[in-house]
C-alpha positions as a Markdown table, in Angstrom:
| # | Residue | x | y | z |
|---|---|---|---|---|
| 1 | Gly | 0.0 | 0.0 | 0.0 |
| 2 | Gln | 1.0 | 3.6 | -0.2 |
| 3 | Gly | 3.3 | 4.8 | 2.5 |
| 4 | Glu | 4.2 | 1.3 | 3.5 |
| 5 | Leu | 7.7 | 0.3 | 4.4 |
| 6 | Leu | 8.6 | -3.4 | 4.8 |
| 7 | Trp | 11.6 | -4.6 | 6.7 |
| 8 | Leu | 12.9 | -8.1 | 6.9 |
| 9 | Ala | 14.5 | -8.8 | 10.2 |
| 10 | Arg | 16.4 | -11.4 | 12.1 |
| 11 | Gly | 16.3 | -11.4 | 15.9 |
| 12 | Leu | 18.4 | -13.2 | 18.4 |
| 13 | Asp | 17.3 | -13.6 | 22.0 |
| 14 | Glu | 20.0 | -13.4 | 24.6 |
| 15 | Gly | 21.4 | -16.8 | 25.3 |
| 16 | Ser | 19.9 | -18.3 | 22.2 |
| 17 | Ser | 21.7 | -19.4 | 19.0 |
| 18 | Lys | 18.6 | -19.7 | 16.9 |
| 19 | Pro | 17.7 | -16.5 | 15.0 |
| 20 | Gln | 14.0 | -15.7 | 14.5 |
| 21 | Glu | 12.9 | -14.2 | 11.3 |
| 22 | Phe | 10.1 | -11.6 | 11.3 |
| 23 | Thr | 8.9 | -8.7 | 9.2 |
| 24 | Leu | 8.3 | -5.2 | 10.4 |
| 25 | Thr | 5.8 | -3.1 | 8.4 |
| 26 | Trp | 5.5 | 0.6 | 8.9 |
| 27 | Thr | 2.4 | 2.5 | 7.7 |
| 28 | Arg | 2.0 | 6.2 | 7.7 |
| 29 | Ser | -1.6 | 7.2 | 8.5 |
| 30 | Ala | -3.4 | 10.3 | 7.1 |
| 31 | Asp | -2.4 | 12.4 | 10.1 |
| 32 | Gly | 1.3 | 11.5 | 9.6 |
| 33 | Ala | 1.6 | 9.1 | 12.5 |
| 34 | Leu | 3.6 | 5.9 | 12.1 |
| 35 | Ala | 2.0 | 2.6 | 12.9 |
| 36 | Gly | 4.0 | -0.6 | 12.9 |
| 37 | Thr | 3.1 | -4.3 | 12.6 |
| 38 | Ile | 5.5 | -7.1 | 13.5 |
| 39 | Ala | 4.8 | -10.6 | 12.1 |
| 40 | Phe | 6.7 | -13.7 | 13.1 |
| 41 | Arg | 6.5 | -17.0 | 11.3 |
| 42 | Pro | 4.6 | -19.3 | 12.1 |
| 43 | Gly | 2.0 | -16.7 | 12.9 |
| 44 | Thr | 2.4 | -14.3 | 15.8 |
| 45 | Thr | 1.4 | -10.8 | 14.8 |
| 46 | Tyr | 1.2 | -7.7 | 17.0 |
| 47 | Asn | 1.2 | -3.9 | 16.6 |
| 48 | Val | 3.8 | -1.5 | 17.8 |
| 49 | Lys | 3.6 | 2.3 | 18.3 |
| 50 | Val | 6.4 | 4.8 | 18.1 |
| 51 | Val | 7.5 | 6.2 | 21.5 |
| 52 | Ser | 10.2 | 8.6 | 20.2 |
| 53 | Thr | 12.3 | 9.3 | 17.2 |
| 54 | Gly | 15.7 | 11.0 | 16.8 |
| 55 | Asp | 17.9 | 11.8 | 13.9 |
| 56 | Ser | 18.5 | 8.2 | 13.0 |
| 57 | Thr | 17.0 | 6.4 | 16.0 |
| 58 | Ile | 13.5 | 5.1 | 16.7 |
| 59 | Val | 12.0 | 3.7 | 19.9 |
| 60 | Tyr | 8.8 | 1.7 | 19.7 |
| 61 | Gln | 6.7 | -0.4 | 22.0 |
| 62 | Ser | 4.4 | -3.3 | 21.4 |
| 63 | Glu | 0.9 | -3.9 | 22.5 |
| 64 | Pro | 0.7 | -6.8 | 24.9 |
| 65 | His | 1.3 | -10.1 | 23.2 |
| 66 | Arg | 2.3 | -13.6 | 24.0 |
| 67 | Ser | 6.0 | -14.5 | 24.2 |
| 68 | Pro | 6.6 | -18.2 | 23.5 |
| 69 | Ser | 10.1 | -17.9 | 25.0 |
| 70 | Leu | 8.8 | -16.5 | 28.3 |
| 71 | Asn | 5.5 | -18.3 | 28.2 |
| 72 | Ala | 3.8 | -15.1 | 29.3 |
| 73 | Gln | 2.0 | -11.9 | 28.1 |
| 74 | Val | 4.7 | -9.3 | 27.4 |
| 75 | Val | 5.2 | -5.8 | 26.2 |
| 76 | Thr | 8.3 | -5.4 | 24.1 |
| 77 | Arg | 10.2 | -2.1 | 23.9 |
| 78 | Thr | 12.7 | -1.8 | 21.0 |
| 79 | Glu | 15.4 | 0.8 | 20.3 |
| 80 | Ala | 16.7 | 0.8 | 16.8 |
| 81 | Arg | 19.2 | 2.8 | 14.8 |
| 82 | Leu | 19.1 | 3.5 | 11.1 |
| 83 | Val | 22.4 | 2.6 | 9.4 |
| 84 | Gly | 22.2 | 3.0 | 5.7 |
| 85 | Asp | 19.4 | 0.7 | 4.5 |
| 86 | Ser | 19.4 | -1.3 | 7.7 |
| 87 | Leu | 17.9 | -1.0 | 11.2 |
| 88 | Val | 20.0 | -2.3 | 14.0 |
| 89 | Gly | 18.7 | -2.5 | 17.5 |
| 90 | Thr | 17.9 | -4.1 | 20.8 |
| 91 | Tyr | 14.7 | -5.2 | 22.3 |
| 92 | Glu | 13.4 | -6.0 | 25.8 |
| 93 | Ala | 10.3 | -8.1 | 26.4 |
| 94 | Lys | 8.9 | -7.6 | 29.9 |
| 95 | Ala | 6.4 | -10.1 | 31.3 |
| 96 | Gln | 3.3 | -8.3 | 32.6 |
| 97 | Thr | 3.3 | -10.5 | 35.7 |
| 98 | Gly | 6.2 | -12.2 | 37.4 |
| 99 | Gly | 8.8 | -9.7 | 36.3 |
| 100 | Lys | 10.7 | -11.9 | 33.8 |
| 101 | Thr | 12.5 | -10.1 | 31.1 |
| 102 | Leu | 13.9 | -11.3 | 27.8 |
| 103 | Arg | 16.4 | -9.2 | 25.9 |
| 104 | Gly | 17.9 | -9.6 | 22.5 |
| 105 | Arg | 19.1 | -7.8 | 19.4 |
| 106 | Phe | 18.1 | -7.7 | 15.8 |
| 107 | Thr | 19.0 | -6.4 | 12.4 |
| 108 | Ala | 16.5 | -5.5 | 9.6 |
| 109 | Thr | 16.9 | -4.7 | 6.0 |
| 110 | Arg | 14.5 | -2.5 | 4.0 |
| 111 | Gln | 12.8 | -4.5 | 1.3 |
């Protein structure tokens, strides 16, 4: 669609050696706000909203979604930096109960 940006990403949870592939789709709405959707295979999809942007940085936070790794509902906060045609960043998924946290890093390439 118009104003859509698709990124193909690979994330690696801390302590894991198995990368997870996901897509990040940004859509700019009529009022200029950015809305994001993250989709994992085999089928987890959730929305993210931008918390802040800088010169080449973007911070976004997810709506509550289920983390298979933590086996809990989490909110994920991501800090990413734009490097050429790539996004490089870190994420932190916090369980809404129990206080467990999962961190990791990812790289994404604009499609």
